[in-house]
C-alpha positions in Angstrom: 201.7 231.7 181.3 199.4 231.9 184.4 200.6 230.7 187.8 198.5 227.5 187.4 200.4 226.6 184.2 203.8 226.8 186.2 205.2 223.1 186.1 206.6 223.6 189.6 203.2 224.4 191.1 201.6 221.5 189.2 204.3 219.2 190.5 204.0 220.4 194.1 200.2 219.7 194.0 200.7 216.3 192.5 203.3 215.5 195.2 200.9 216.3 198.1 197.9 214.4 196.8 196.7 211.7 199.3 196.0 209.4 196.3 199.0 207.3 195.4 200.6 208.5 192.1 203.8 207.4 190.4 205.3 207.9 187.0 207.2 205.3 185.0 209.4 205.8 182.0 209.5 203.6 178.9 212.5 201.8 180.3 210.3 200.6 183.2 212.0 202.7 185.9 209.9 204.8 188.4 210.6 208.6 187.9 208.1 210.0 190.5 206.5 208.7 193.7 204.2 211.1 195.6 203.2 211.4 199.3 199.9 209.3 198.8 202.1 206.5 197.5 204.3 206.8 200.5 201.3 206.9 202.9 199.6 203.8 201.4 202.7 201.6 200.9 205.1 202.8 203.5 207.8 203.0 200.9 209.6 206.4 200.7 210.4 208.0 197.4 214.1 207.9 198.0 213.8 204.1 198.3 211.7 203.7 195.1 212.6 206.3 192.4 215.1 204.9 190.0 214.0 201.2 190.6 212.4 199.2 188.0 208.6 198.8 188.2 209.2 195.0 187.6 211.1 194.7 191.0 209.0 192.8 193.6 209.1 195.5 196.4 205.4 195.9 196.3 204.7 192.3 195.7 201.3 193.1 194.0 199.1 190.5 192.4 195.7 190.0 190.9 195.1 187.0 193.0 197.2 184.4 191.2 200.5 182.9 191.9 202.1 184.6 188.9 205.2 186.4 190.0 204.8 189.2 187.3 203.2 192.1 189.3 199.9 193.6 188.4 201.5 197.0 188.1 204.1 195.6 185.8 201.5 194.0 183.7 199.4 197.2 183.6 202.5 199.1 182.6 203.4 196.8 179.7 199.7 196.7 178.5 199.7 200.5 178.3 203.1 200.9 176.7 202.0 198.4 174.1 198.5 199.9 173.0 198.1 203.1 174.8 194.7 202.1 176.5 194.1 202.9 180.0 193.6 200.0 182.4 192.0 199.5 185.8 192.2 196.7 188.3 191.9 195.7 191.9 195.2 194.5 193.3 197.1 194.2 196.6 200.4 196.2 197.3 202.7 194.8 199.8 203.2 197.4 202.6 206.9 198.0 203.7 205.9 196.3 207.0 205.0 193.2 205.1 201.2 193.0 205.1 199.1 193.5 201.9 197.0 196.5 201.2 194.0 196.1 198.7 194.0 199.0 196.3 192.4 200.1 192.9 195.1 200.7 190.4 194.8 202.7 187.3 197.3 203.1 184.5 197.3 205.9 181.9 199.6 206.5 179.1 201.7 209.8 179.1 202.2 211.2 175.6 204.5 213.9 174.1 203.3 216.7 171.8 203.4 214.4 168.9 201.2 211.8 170.6 204.0 209.3 171.3 203.9 207.3 174.5 206.8 208.4 176.7 205.7 206.6 179.9 202.8 205.6 182.1 201.2 207.2 185.1 199.8 204.8 187.7 197.5 205.9 190.6 195.9 204.0 193.3 193.6 204.3 196.4 192.9 201.9 199.2 189.8 199.9 198.7 189.2 200.3 202.5 188.7 203.7 204.3 191.8 203.3 206.4 191.0 206.3 208.5 187.7 204.8 209.5 189.3 201.3 209.8 191.9 202.8 212.2 189.3 204.5 214.3 187.3 201.4 214.7 190.3 199.4 215.6 191.4 202.0 218.2 188.0 201.8 219.8 188.0 198.0 219.9 191.5 198.1 221.5 190.2 200.5 224.2 187.5 198.0 225.1 190.0 195.0 225.2 188.5 193.4 222.1 191.6 193.1 220.0 194.5 190.6 220.4 197.7 192.4 221.2 200.0 190.1 219.2 198.0 189.9 215.9 195.8 193.0 216.0 192.7 190.9 215.2 189.6 190.2 217.4 190.3 188.2 220.6 189.0 184.7 221.1 186.0 185.8 223.2 185.1 188.5 220.7 185.0 186.3 217.6 183.3 183.7 219.6 180.7 186.2 220.5 180.4 187.2 216.7 179.8 183.6 215.9 177.0 183.2 218.3 175.6 186.5 217.0 175.7 185.2 213.4 174.0 182.0 214.3 171.2 183.9 216.1 170.7 186.0 213.1 170.6 183.0 210.8 167.6 181.6 212.7 165.7 184.8 211.9 167.0 185.4 208.5 168.7 182.4 206.8 171.4 184.1 204.9 174.3 181.7 204.5 177.7 182.2 206.0 180.9 180.2 206.5 183.7 179.9 209.1 187.3 179.1 208.2 189.8 177.9 210.7 193.4 179.0 209.7 196.6 177.4 210.9 200.2 178.1 209.9 202.0 175.3 208.1 205.3 174.0 209.6 205.3 176.7 212.3 207.4 174.5 214.7 210.1 174.5 212.0 210.0 178.3 211.8 210.2 178.4 215.6 213.1 175.9 215.7 215.2 177.9 213.1 214.3 181.5 214.0 213.3 181.4 217.6 210.1 182.1 219.4 210.4 185.8 218.8 209.9 185.2 215.0 206.4 183.9 215.8 205.3 187.4 216.9 206.2 188.8 213.5 204.3 186.0 211.8 201.2 186.6 213.8 201.4 190.4 213.3 201.9 190.4 209.6 199.6 187.5 208.9 196.7 188.9 211.0 197.1 192.3 209.1 197.3 190.6 205.7 194.2 188.1 206.4 192.0 190.9 207.7 192.8 193.3 204.7 192.1 190.4 202.4 188.6 189.8 203.9 185.7 192.2 203.4 184.8 194.9 206.1 181.6 192.9 206.8 183.6 189.7 207.7 185.2 188.9 211.1 188.7 187.6 211.9 189.9 186.5 215.3 192.6 184.7 217.1 191.1 181.4 218.0 194.0 179.6 219.5 197.7 180.3 220.1 198.6 179.8 216.4 195.1 179.7 214.8 192.8 182.2 213.4 189.0 182.1 212.8 187.3 183.8 210.0 183.5 184.4 209.7 182.7 185.1 206.1 179.2 186.5 205.8 176.9 186.2 202.9 178.9 183.2 201.6 177.8 179.6 200.8 179.7 176.4 200.4 180.2 176.7 196.7 181.6 180.3 197.2 184.1 179.7 200.1 186.8 178.0 198.1 187.3 181.3 196.2 187.8 183.2 199.5 190.3 180.5 200.7 192.3 180.8 197.5 192.4 184.6 197.9 193.7 184.2 201.6 196.2 181.5 200.6 197.7 183.7 198.0 197.7 186.8 200.2 199.7 185.1 203.0 202.0 183.4 200.5 202.9 186.8 198.9 203.2 188.7 202.3 206.8 189.3 203.2 207.5 188.6 206.9 211.1 189.9 207.8 213.0 188.6 210.6 216.7 189.7 211.1 217.3 190.1 207.4 215.5 186.9 206.4 212.0 186.5 204.8 210.1 183.8 206.7 208.3 181.4 204.4 204.8 181.0 205.6 201.7 179.3 204.1 198.4 178.4 205.6 196.2 175.4 206.0 192.5 176.2 206.1 189.4 174.1 207.0 185.9 175.7 206.2 182.2 174.8 206.7 179.0 176.5 205.8 176.2 177.1 208.5 173.4 174.5 208.8 169.9 174.8 210.3 170.1 174.3 214.0 173.8 174.7 214.1 175.6 175.7 217.4 179.1 177.2 217.7 180.6 174.0 218.9 179.1 172.0 216.1 180.4 174.4 213.5 183.9 174.5 215.0 183.9 170.6 215.1 183.3 170.5 211.3 185.8 173.3 210.5 188.5 171.9 212.8 188.0 168.6 211.2 188.5 170.0 207.7 191.5 171.9 209.0 193.0 168.6 210.2 192.4 167.1 206.7 194.2 170.1 205.1 197.2 169.7 207.5 197.3 165.9 206.7 197.5 166.6 202.9 200.4 169.0 203.4 198.6 172.3 204.0 198.8 175.5 201.8 195.2 174.7 200.8 191.6 174.9 201.9 189.4 171.8 202.6 185.7 172.4 202.9 183.9 170.0 205.2 181.9 167.3 203.2 179.2 165.4 205.0 
């Protein structure tokens, strides 16, 4: 047997891969969790190995309210028919925010061809190294809000003016979304003002990772975000809103041992000819007020 056939060498290589890899037995329990999986999710192998894949520690989903995780669904499908699967899902980082990944599940077979488990591997959909470098630069220039990690009010307002100026020259549609937290005063009353900082931080990271790299997210008011969704029209923005709503509802915001229940209300509007930032904001804020009055946890799109 050559050195490259040595199982220990192969295991060492697998353990050090930057791509996330974990192995699951037929009983659904995780047998192996490599460095890449630790790096992407923040969960260490000693916290994961031996746990059932169906446990909700990753909180992953395919954009639905279904509590069965995408990883579990992929596992069960491969165990059933042996066919490989691939999907885009979001894993919950240990710190609480969601990380979009591409997940692949492959059957592991013994020498007789019987399925003995499943190998699942995943990579970030965003280049996190480049993302971190960009954010560090923006932070140096004072463009990021310290509490939430997203663009400041001035910066996202400048982006909105820039988008409107571009729209005059090249009318590619875009939408803005005002995002507010539901029942935040109740959270503050029960857990204290310090809990709001945890909400802002995790919510900001989750919302930003749920948008595309070409979109913008900023902190508009004390407890309100503004998203600018490019190349998106009035018919398409509800799908974006549903993705954001589910992402926030599945994020885990921890505070002194409790998980803070957080949902969002959203008001959206699409750009119109001769629009101005105040006029767009008037419509989006009006739609947000309608969403809040209807109980929140939904998006309302401005209807003329």
